C-alpha positions in Angstrom: 0.0 0.0 0.0 1.5 3.3 -1.1 1.0 6.2 1.3 1.2 9.8 0.1 2.2 11.5 3.3 2.6 15.0 1.8 -1.0 14.9 0.4 -2.4 13.6 3.7 -0.5 16.3 5.6 -2.0 19.1 3.5 -5.4 18.1 4.9 -4.3 18.5 8.5 -5.3 21.9 9.8 -5.3 21.6 13.6 -2.3 20.8 15.7 -2.2 18.0 18.2 -4.9 15.9 16.4 -3.1 12.8 15.1 -4.4 11.4 11.8 -3.9 7.6 11.4 -2.2 6.8 8.1 -1.7 3.1 8.7 -2.0 0.2 11.1 1.1 -1.9 11.3 1.3 -5.1 13.3 -0.5 -3.9 16.4 0.7 -0.2 16.1 -0.8 3.0 14.8 1.2 5.2 12.4 0.0 8.8 12.8 0.7 12.0 11.0 0.4 14.9 13.4 1.0 18.6 13.2 2.7 20.1 16.2 2.5 23.8 17.0 2.8 25.3 20.5 2.9 23.3 23.7 1.4 19.9 24.6 0.8 18.7 28.1 3.3 16.7 30.1 2.2 13.0 30.0 3.4 9.4 29.9 2.2 6.1 28.4 2.3 2.5 29.4 4.1 1.7 26.1 6.9 3.1 23.9 6.3 6.0 21.5 8.4 7.0 18.5 8.4 10.4 16.9 9.9 11.0 13.4 10.2 14.6 12.3 9.2 15.0 8.7 9.2 18.8 8.4 10.4 21.6 10.7 11.6 20.8 14.2 10.2 20.3 17.7 11.4 20.0 21.3 10.7 17.1 23.7 11.1 17.6 27.4 11.9 14.6 29.5 13.4 14.1 33.0 16.8 13.7 31.2 16.5 17.2 29.6 15.0 19.0 26.6 16.0 17.7 23.2 15.6 19.4 19.8 14.5 17.0 17.1 15.0 18.3 13.5 13.7 17.2 10.1 14.9 13.7 9.4 15.6 12.9 13.1 13.6 10.8 15.5 13.1 10.4 19.2 12.1 7.3 21.1 10.2 7.7 24.4 10.3 4.5 26.4 7.2 3.4 28.4 6.5 5.3 31.6 8.8 8.2 30.8 7.1 11.6 31.3 7.4 13.8 28.3 6.1 17.1 26.9 6.4 18.2 23.2 6.4 21.7 21.8 7.0 23.3 18.5 7.7 27.0 18.2 6.7 26.9 14.5 4.7 24.2 12.7 6.3 20.8 12.6 5.0 17.6 10.9 5.6 14.3 12.5 5.0 10.6 11.9 4.3 9.0 15.3 4.2 5.3 16.1 2.4 3.8 19.1 0.8 0.5 20.2 -3.0 0.1 19.7 -5.0 1.2 22.7 -2.1 3.2 24.2 -3.6 5.8 26.6 -2.1 9.1 27.6 -1.7 9.5 31.4 -1.4 13.2 32.5 1.6 14.0 34.7 1.1 16.7 37.4 3.9 19.2 37.9 6.0 18.6 41.1 4.5 20.1 44.2 0.9 20.0 43.0 
């Protein structure tokens, strides 16, 4: 099955609303537009981010990492993370079916 990611991406208007482009052996492959800040959260499974256009930052307990076009970042299960993009960024994300986001409260709250 051939996927035309650039054509699919043109239809995405709202950030932070992943659009499934394929189901692969028990995992979703999503295209998602990042712009601004997302909430700190974690998952009971791994999550992979592949930056297709632009760049984004991902904040984890180990620091804040800049991920540029053509680079990827793997978040292992249970690791709190927060993504942000100062300008629009297009990502391909991979996560297991049924993976739920668990909000993480800031320290001291």
